N, CA, C and O of each residue as an XYZ file, in Angstrom:
644
protein
N      72.580     72.861    -28.374
C      71.745     72.680    -29.539
C      72.477     73.065    -30.808
O      72.134     72.578    -31.886
N      73.471     73.921    -30.710
C      74.183     74.361    -31.897
C      75.041     73.231    -32.436
O      75.725     72.536    -31.684
N      74.995     73.056    -33.755
C      75.802     72.033    -34.389
C      75.121     70.676    -34.471
O      75.618     69.787    -35.163
N      74.012     70.491    -33.795
C      73.316     69.207    -33.855
C      72.379     69.190    -35.054
O      71.753     70.197    -35.387
N      72.294     68.034    -35.692
C      71.375     67.902    -36.812
C      70.159     67.059    -36.438
O      69.524     66.458    -37.305
N      69.838     67.015    -35.146
C      68.654     66.306    -34.675
C      68.192     66.908    -33.353
O      68.954     67.574    -32.651
N      66.939     66.660    -33.037
C      66.357     67.038    -31.750
C      66.005     65.743    -31.041
O      65.330     64.887    -31.613
N      66.455     65.589    -29.801
C      66.253     64.347    -29.060
C      65.773     64.679    -27.656
O      66.343     65.535    -26.978
N      64.717     63.991    -27.225
C      64.181     64.232    -25.888
C      63.626     62.930    -25.314
O      62.973     62.154    -26.012
N      63.900     62.711    -24.032
C      63.359     61.565    -23.304
C      62.516     62.115    -22.160
O      62.975     62.953    -21.384
N      61.282     61.636    -22.065
C      60.379     62.084    -21.008
C      59.954     60.896    -20.164
O      59.748     59.793    -20.671
N      59.827     61.138    -18.876
C      59.373     60.112    -17.934
C      58.281     60.712    -17.056
O      58.202     61.932    -16.913
N      57.430     59.859    -16.462
C      56.422     60.387    -15.531
C      57.084     61.051    -14.325
O      58.269     60.845    -14.060
N      56.314     61.837    -13.611
C      56.870     62.571    -12.476
C      57.321     61.617    -11.373
O      56.775     60.526    -11.208
N      58.309     62.048    -10.640
C      58.849     61.239     -9.543
C      57.812     61.052     -8.429
O      57.816     60.026     -7.750
N      56.936     62.022     -8.238
C      55.890     61.894     -7.218
C      54.966     60.726     -7.520
O      54.586     59.978     -6.618
N      54.605     60.569     -8.788
C      53.738     59.462     -9.178
C      54.429     58.123     -8.945
O      53.817     57.180     -8.442
N      55.701     58.046     -9.312
C      56.460     56.812     -9.059
C      56.517     56.513     -7.567
O      56.369     55.363     -7.153
N      56.730     57.541     -6.767
C      56.806     57.360     -5.318
C      55.508     56.852     -4.723
O      55.520     56.015     -3.821
N      54.393     57.353     -5.222
C      53.093     56.896     -4.711
C      52.887     55.420     -5.004
O      52.493     54.663     -4.117
N      53.149     55.002     -6.236
C      52.952     53.595     -6.593
C      53.911     52.679     -5.841
O      53.515     51.618     -5.357
N      55.173     53.092     -5.745
C      56.139     52.253     -5.029
C      55.812     52.169     -3.544
O      55.959     51.109     -2.934
N      55.371     53.272     -2.962
C      55.017     53.263     -1.540
C      53.838     52.336     -1.266
O      53.862     51.577     -0.296
N      52.811     52.388     -2.106
C      51.673     51.486     -1.897
C      52.078     50.030     -2.068
O      51.582     49.159     -1.353
N      52.969     49.761     -3.005
C      53.426     48.385     -3.211
C      54.213     47.890     -2.001
O      53.995     46.774     -1.531
N      55.124     48.716     -1.499
C      55.939     48.328     -0.341
C      55.064     48.165      0.904
O      55.255     47.220      1.670
N      54.115     49.067      1.113
C      53.228     48.953      2.277
C      52.403     47.673      2.209
O      52.212     47.006      3.226
N      51.917     47.326      1.029
C      51.129     46.092      0.918
C      51.985     44.858      1.175
O      51.503     43.891      1.766
N      53.242     44.870      0.746
C      54.145     43.748      1.035
C      54.420     43.666      2.541
O      54.458     42.573      3.106
N      54.611     44.808      3.182
C      54.835     44.822      4.635
C      53.604     44.289      5.370
O      53.738     43.547      6.343
N      52.414     44.660      4.914
C      51.189     44.142      5.537
C      51.068     42.624      5.399
O      50.590     41.952      6.313
N      51.499     42.088      4.263
C      51.500     40.627      4.102
C      52.456     39.994      5.103
O      52.134     38.973      5.711
N      53.628     40.593      5.279
C      54.590     40.067      6.247
C      54.068     40.122      7.669
O      54.232     39.171      8.434
N      53.440     41.234      8.027
C      52.864     41.351      9.374
C      51.776     40.305      9.579
O      51.706     39.670     10.632
N      50.930     40.130      8.573
C      49.865     39.130      8.679
C      50.440     37.722      8.790
O      49.941     36.903      9.561
N      51.461     37.448      8.040
C      52.037     36.090      8.022
C      52.654     35.725      9.368
O      52.454     34.618      9.869
N      53.396     36.649      9.945
C      54.151     36.312     11.153
C      53.414     36.616     12.461
O      53.720     36.005     13.485
N      52.454     37.540     12.451
C      51.819     37.924     13.710
C      50.326     37.580     13.782
O      49.856     37.104     14.815
N      49.590     37.811     12.718
C      48.139     37.645     12.772
C      47.698     36.291     12.224
O      46.878     35.608     12.837
N      48.234     35.909     11.084
C      47.948     34.644     10.408
C      46.460     34.501     10.077
O      45.837     33.488     10.394
N      45.907     35.522      9.440
C      44.518     35.518      9.000
C      44.491     35.204      7.505
O      45.012     35.987      6.712
N      43.902     34.085      7.103
C      43.905     33.645      5.705
C      43.011     34.532      4.829
O      43.305     34.714      3.647
N      41.938     35.082      5.380
C      41.054     35.941      4.594
C      41.739     37.248      4.212
O      41.389     37.851      3.197
N      42.680     37.684      4.985
C      43.405     38.921      4.706
C      44.146     38.830      3.373
O      44.219     39.817      2.640
N      44.694     37.661      3.050
C      45.391     37.464      1.781
C      44.437     37.637      0.604
O      44.812     38.193     -0.429
N      43.217     37.166      0.761
C      42.228     37.256     -0.310
C      41.960     38.713     -0.689
O      41.787     39.024     -1.867
N      41.926     39.594      0.290
C      41.672     41.006      0.022
C      42.932     41.757     -0.399
O      42.850     42.726     -1.153
N      44.060     41.334      0.067
C      45.294     42.066     -0.197
C      45.969     41.652     -1.503
O      46.684     42.456     -2.099
N      45.762     40.433     -1.955
C      46.437     39.944     -3.157
C      46.112     40.769     -4.406
O      47.046     41.125     -5.125
N      44.850     41.097     -4.711
C      44.596     41.948     -5.887
C      45.254     43.323     -5.762
O      45.728     43.875     -6.755
N      45.283     43.871     -4.563
C      45.918     45.169     -4.342
C      47.421     45.096     -4.612
O      47.992     46.014     -5.201
N      48.056     44.010     -4.185
C      49.492     43.829     -4.430
C      49.762     43.705     -5.922
O      50.711     44.298     -6.435
N      48.939     42.942     -6.615
C      49.148     42.746     -8.049
C      48.983     44.061     -8.809
O      49.825     44.406     -9.637
N      47.916     44.788     -8.536
C      47.666     46.047     -9.241
C      48.733     47.088     -8.912
O      49.232     47.766     -9.810
N      49.085     47.222     -7.640
C      50.114     48.211     -7.285
C      51.474     47.804     -7.837
O      52.278     48.671     -8.180
N      51.749     46.510     -7.931
C      53.002     46.050     -8.537
C      53.066     46.368    -10.017
O      54.106     46.796    -10.518
N      51.954     46.162    -10.729
C      51.921     46.473    -12.163
C      52.103     47.969    -12.389
O      52.882     48.373    -13.252
N      51.391     48.796    -11.618
C      51.537     50.240    -11.778
C      52.922     50.723    -11.359
O      53.435     51.677    -11.942
N      53.533     50.096    -10.375
C      54.901     50.457     -9.985
C      55.862     50.168    -11.123
O      56.712     50.997    -11.451
N      55.731     48.991    -11.729
C      56.598     48.632    -12.855
C      56.407     49.600    -14.022
O      57.380     50.063    -14.617
N      55.152     49.900    -14.346
C      54.892     50.803    -15.464
C      55.406     52.210    -15.195
O      55.941     52.852    -16.099
N      55.256     52.697    -13.977
C      55.721     54.054    -13.688
C      57.239     54.152    -13.729
O      57.782     55.209    -14.051
N      57.928     53.065    -13.408
C      59.388     53.079    -13.465
C      59.888     52.901    -14.893
O      60.830     53.575    -15.309
N      59.264     51.996    -15.649
C      59.788     51.666    -16.975
C      59.222     52.542    -18.086
O      59.740     52.514    -19.202
N      58.185     53.312    -17.816
C      57.565     54.122    -18.853
C      58.466     55.287    -19.229
O      58.902     56.051    -18.368
N      58.738     55.416    -20.508
C      59.470     56.571    -21.011
C      59.026     56.837    -22.444
O      58.655     55.921    -23.179
N      59.071     58.093    -22.818
C      58.672     58.502    -24.154
C      59.868     59.164    -24.810
O      60.404     60.146    -24.297
N      60.283     58.625    -25.942
C      61.479     59.095    -26.639
C      61.055     59.714    -27.967
O      60.330     59.100    -28.749
N      61.516     60.929    -28.208
C      61.244     61.629    -29.461
C      62.582     61.995    -30.090
O      63.460     62.544    -29.424
N      62.732     61.687    -31.371
C      63.916     62.109    -32.115
C      63.443     62.667    -33.447
O      62.762     61.988    -34.216
N      63.815     63.911    -33.707
C      63.447     64.560    -34.958
C      64.727     64.825    -35.727
O      65.626     65.508    -35.236
N      64.807     64.286    -36.923
C      65.950     64.508    -37.802
C      65.466     65.262    -39.036
O      64.295     65.629    -39.125
N      66.354     65.487    -39.972
C      65.955     66.159    -41.208
C      65.129     65.246    -42.107
O      64.531     65.716    -43.075
N      65.086     63.948    -41.803
C      64.317     62.997    -42.612
C      62.904     62.785    -42.091
O      61.979     62.549    -42.868
N      62.736     62.872    -40.760
C      61.421     62.619    -40.203
C      61.434     62.593    -38.689
O      62.397     63.014    -38.048
N      60.347     62.091    -38.132
C      60.154     62.058    -36.687
C      60.064     60.610    -36.236
O      59.283     59.821    -36.768
N      60.878     60.280    -35.248
C      60.844     58.958    -34.633
C      60.305     59.133    -33.216
O      60.704     60.054    -32.503
N      59.401     58.247    -32.816
C      58.917     58.281    -31.432
C      58.702     56.862    -30.941
O      58.398     55.950    -31.710
N      58.870     56.706    -29.636
C      58.753     55.390    -29.024
C      58.264     55.554    -27.588
O      58.798     56.364    -26.830
N      57.256     54.785    -27.226
C      56.725     54.770    -25.870
C      57.038     53.403    -25.277
O      56.335     52.426    -25.534
N      58.100     53.347    -24.483
C      58.460     52.065    -23.876
C      57.662     51.900    -22.594
O      57.432     52.897    -21.909
N      57.244     50.749    -22.243
C      57.478     49.405    -22.765
C      56.441     48.947    -23.785
O      56.379     47.756    -24.088
N      55.617     49.861    -24.332
C      54.545     49.450    -25.236
C      54.990     49.336    -26.686
O      54.543     48.431    -27.391
N      55.848     50.219    -27.146
C      56.367     50.128    -28.511
C      57.719     49.426    -28.455
O      58.635     49.887    -27.774
N      57.839     48.329    -29.161
C      59.108     47.609    -29.158
C      60.098     48.199    -30.152
O      61.308     48.064    -29.971
N      59.608     48.844    -31.190
C      60.475     49.537    -32.136
C      59.973     50.975    -32.260
O      58.825     51.268    -31.925
N      60.826     51.856    -32.738
C      60.439     53.254    -32.899
C      59.457     53.401    -34.049
O      59.599     52.761    -35.092
N      58.471     54.241    -33.847
C      57.542     54.579    -34.925
C      58.170     55.719    -35.717
O      58.825     56.584    -35.136
N      57.980     55.732    -37.032
C      58.629     56.701    -37.902
C      57.582     57.414    -38.741
O      56.701     56.783    -39.325
N      57.688     58.732    -38.795
C      56.827     59.543    -39.652
C      57.741     60.373    -40.554
O      58.378     61.310    -40.073
N      57.823     60.055    -41.845
C      58.640     60.885    -42.742
C      57.962     62.237    -42.981
O      56.739     62.348    -42.897
N      58.757     63.252    -43.277
C      58.207     64.593    -43.451
C      57.302     64.705    -44.677
O      56.462     65.603    -44.732
N      57.454     63.814    -45.663
C      56.567     63.897    -46.830
C      55.145     63.425    -46.510
O      54.243     63.646    -47.318
N      54.916     62.783    -45.358
C      53.571     62.393    -44.925
C      52.938     63.439    -44.004
O      51.774     63.309    -43.626
N      53.698     64.469    -43.644
C      53.225     65.474    -42.688
C      52.728     66.702    -43.435
O      53.415     67.248    -44.299
N      51.515     67.123    -43.081
C      50.947     68.322    -43.687
C      51.318     69.576    -42.901
O      51.618     70.614    -43.490
N      51.297     69.480    -41.562
C      51.540     70.660    -40.742
C      52.074     70.240    -39.374
O      51.688     69.198    -38.844
N      52.963     71.055    -38.807
C      53.452     70.864    -37.439
C      53.239     72.176    -36.692
O      53.673     73.237    -37.141
N      52.566     72.090    -35.546
C      52.347     73.273    -34.711
C      52.967     73.027    -33.344
O      52.796     71.957    -32.759
N      53.679     74.010    -32.846
C      54.245     73.944    -31.498
C      53.507     74.972    -30.656
O      53.411     76.141    -31.029
N      52.989     74.530    -29.519
C      52.228     75.451    -28.684
C      51.987     74.901    -27.297
O      52.720     74.043    -26.806
N      50.945     75.416    -26.681
C      50.579     75.021    -25.327
C      49.214     74.358    -25.382
O      48.315     74.823    -26.082
N      49.063     73.261    -24.632
C      47.805     72.527    -24.581
C      46.850     73.242    -23.641
O      47.215     73.577    -22.514
N      45.645     73.473    -24.095
C      44.621     74.105    -23.261
C      43.849     73.011    -22.540
O      42.829     72.531    -23.033
N      44.337     72.624    -21.377
C      43.675     71.581    -20.596
C      42.622     72.215    -19.699
O      42.818     73.309    -19.170
N      41.505     71.520    -19.534
C      40.432     72.036    -18.692
C      40.755     71.893    -17.217
O      40.197     72.609    -16.385
N      41.641     70.983    -16.890
C      42.026     70.784    -15.496
C      43.510     70.462    -15.449
O      44.077     69.952    -16.415
N      44.127     70.759    -14.331
C      45.547     70.481    -14.142
C      45.696     69.146    -13.437
O      44.987     68.865    -12.471
N      46.594     68.344    -13.909
C      46.845     67.066    -13.264
C      48.329     66.763    -13.330
O      49.052     67.293    -14.174
N      48.760     65.921    -12.446
C      50.148     65.481    -12.430
C      50.171     64.053    -12.942
O      49.263     63.272    -12.655
N      51.186     63.713    -13.685
C      51.300     62.344    -14.158
C      51.411     62.290    -15.664
O      52.075     63.125    -16.277
N      50.765     61.315    -16.254
C      50.864     61.136    -17.685
C      49.516     60.723    -18.249
O      48.645     60.235    -17.530
N      49.363     60.927    -19.546
C      48.135     60.524    -20.216
C      48.495     60.055    -21.609
O      49.248     60.710    -22.330
N      47.950     58.919    -21.970
C      48.126     58.389    -23.308
C      46.729     58.090    -23.826
O      46.012     57.268    -23.256
N      46.352     58.747    -24.890
C      45.017     58.556    -25.443
C      45.172     58.255    -26.923
O      45.864     58.972    -27.646
N      44.531     57.204    -27.361
C      44.678     56.813    -28.743
C      43.325     56.389    -29.282
O      42.623     55.603    -28.647
N      42.954     56.897    -30.441
C      41.798     56.388    -31.157
C      42.137     56.372    -32.643
O      43.303     56.514    -33.012
N      41.148     56.204    -33.486
C      41.422     56.005    -34.904
C      42.105     57.200    -35.556
O      43.042     57.021    -36.334
N      41.656     58.408    -35.256
C      42.188     59.590    -35.934
C      43.183     60.401    -35.109
O      44.031     61.087    -35.679
N      43.101     60.339    -33.790
C      43.932     61.197    -32.949
C      44.696     60.369    -31.933
O      44.207     59.351    -31.443
N      45.907     60.822    -31.623
C      46.701     60.204    -30.565
C      47.328     61.310    -29.735
O      47.801     62.310    -30.274
N      47.331     61.126    -28.412
C      47.895     62.100    -27.488
C      48.868     61.380    -26.574
O      48.504     60.408    -25.912
N      50.103     61.856    -26.537
C      51.131     61.327    -25.637
C      51.575     62.488    -24.759
O      52.360     63.331    -25.193
N      51.081     62.535    -23.531
C      51.337     63.653    -22.627
C      52.006     63.109    -21.377
O      51.351     62.492    -20.537
N      53.316     63.337    -21.250
C      54.045     62.812    -20.106
C      54.610     63.884    -19.204
O      54.921     63.593    -18.049
N      54.756     65.083    -19.664
C      55.320     66.089    -18.783
C      55.017     67.481    -19.264
O      55.607     67.936    -20.245
N      54.125     68.161    -18.610
C      53.858     69.548    -18.939
C      52.800     69.705    -20.017
O      52.270     68.728    -20.545
N      52.509     70.952    -20.326
C      51.469     71.268    -21.287
C      52.031     71.886    -22.560
O      51.260     72.334    -23.408
N      53.352     71.924    -22.720
C      53.949     72.338    -23.974
C      53.892     71.154    -24.919
O      54.418     70.083    -24.614
N      53.258     71.343    -26.063
C      53.044     70.229    -26.984
C      53.410     70.645    -28.397
O      53.481     71.832    -28.717
N      53.641     69.645    -29.236
C      53.666     69.886    -30.663
C      52.734     68.894    -31.328
O      52.707     67.708    -30.998
N      51.967     69.420    -32.278
C      50.926     68.651    -32.944
C      51.330     68.418    -34.384
O      51.732     69.342    -35.091
N      51.218     67.179    -34.805
C      51.544     66.788    -36.170
C      50.243     66.420    -36.866
O      49.519     65.527    -36.427
N      49.959     67.116    -37.952
C      48.805     66.770    -38.776
C      49.326     66.065    -40.017
O      50.048     66.650    -40.823
N      48.951     64.802    -40.159
C      49.400     64.031    -41.316
C      48.450     64.253    -42.491
O      47.320     64.704    -42.308
N      48.913     63.935    -43.687
C      48.104     64.133    -44.889
C      46.895     63.209    -44.934
O      45.909     63.519    -45.603
N      46.953     62.078    -44.234
C      45.817     61.155    -44.221
C      44.769     61.540    -43.171
O      43.788     60.816    -43.003
N      44.951     62.659    -42.461
C      43.979     63.138    -41.489
C      44.284     62.757    -40.053
O      43.629     63.255    -39.137
N      45.258     61.889    -39.831
C      45.620     61.473    -38.477
C      46.351     62.623    -37.783
O      47.206     63.274    -38.383
N      46.009     62.867    -36.517
C      46.633     63.944    -35.742
C      47.331     63.331    -34.538
O      46.717     62.598    -33.763
N      48.616     63.634    -34.384
C      49.413     63.176    -33.248
C      49.811     64.388    -32.423
O      50.236     65.405    -32.972
N      49.675     64.284    -31.110
C      50.079     65.357    -30.207
C      51.055     64.791    -29.193
O      50.745     63.824    -28.496
N      52.242     65.397    -29.109
C      53.291     64.959    -28.196
C      53.630     66.093    -27.238
O      53.654     67.258    -27.634
N      53.890     65.755    -25.982
C      54.353     66.777    -25.047
C      55.856     66.936    -25.201
O      56.561     66.008    -25.598
N      56.327     68.123    -24.880
C      57.758     68.390    -24.904
C      58.097     69.315    -23.740
O      57.323     70.206    -23.390
N      59.243     69.094    -23.160
C      59.697     69.961    -22.069
C      60.614     71.058    -22.592
O      60.934     71.999    -21.866
N      61.037     70.943    -23.848
C      61.973     71.908    -24.430
C      61.351     72.533    -25.679
O      61.802     72.295    -26.800
N      60.332     73.316    -25.468
C      59.573     73.901    -26.573
C      60.403     74.867    -27.411
O      60.308     74.858    -28.638
N      61.214     75.698    -26.763
C      62.005     76.686    -27.500
C      63.051     76.019    -28.384
O      63.245     76.423    -29.531
N      63.724     75.001    -27.857
C      64.718     74.282    -28.655
C      64.067     73.569    -29.835
O      64.639     73.508    -30.923
N      62.879     73.036    -29.619
C      62.158     72.372    -30.705
C      61.789     73.373    -31.791
O      61.938     73.081    -32.977
N      61.311     74.547    -31.400
C      61.003     75.593    -32.380
C      62.231     75.990    -33.176
O      62.165     76.123    -34.398
N      63.362     76.182    -32.489
C      64.605     76.537    -33.174
C      65.011     75.462    -34.169
O      65.409     75.771    -35.292
N      64.913     74.201    -33.762
C      65.322     73.122    -34.657
C      64.394     73.023    -35.866
O      64.863     72.843    -36.990
N      63.089     73.137    -35.648
C      62.153     73.067    -36.775
C      62.342     74.244    -37.723
O      62.193     74.084    -38.935
N      62.668     75.428    -37.197
C      62.976     76.569    -38.061
C      64.265     76.327    -38.837
O      64.384     76.721    -39.997
N      65.228     75.676    -38.189
C      66.516     75.401    -38.833
C      66.356     74.459    -40.026
O      66.989     74.647    -41.064
N      65.513     73.455    -39.869
C      65.320     72.534    -40.996
C      64.113     72.936    -41.848
O      63.725     72.213    -42.766
N      63.522     74.098    -41.537
C      62.451     74.729    -42.310
C      61.243     73.817    -42.479
O      60.814     73.522    -43.595
N      60.702     73.375    -41.336
C      59.525     72.511    -41.354
C      58.272     73.282    -40.969
O      57.221     73.075    -41.575
N      58.354     74.172    -39.972
C      57.134     74.842    -39.489
C      56.615     75.866    -40.472
O      55.600     76.513    -40.213
């Protein structure tokens, strides 16, 4: 961290979640193969096809989903692939306050959560260490971070907090 003039972090969903989705997708493909070569029941495809499509979509999303945060002395860049095609940028002159802390969740869960509405956005991909950005227009963004101490050091270094 010493000598760097930016904070950069890439977060991905847990490997267990990816494994669950990939396993269900592979099992459903194997069941189609077994049905095709041994049973040959046409109604089985009708029930299995939606399951294959949904598990395939979730498998793709769990593999390709990543959240990238880059904080420089000019502002904060964030990108949630594959949903954001370009990085979103928040200059520091639009930010009223930044808080680094721990999220008080009512229940523990594994995986990721993305919640967005008009005033608040939550990007939670790994852990309960978060930093919250309050913008001057009232919009509140909350991002998870796995390196809370390094983020605090960097924000103190550029005198933002």
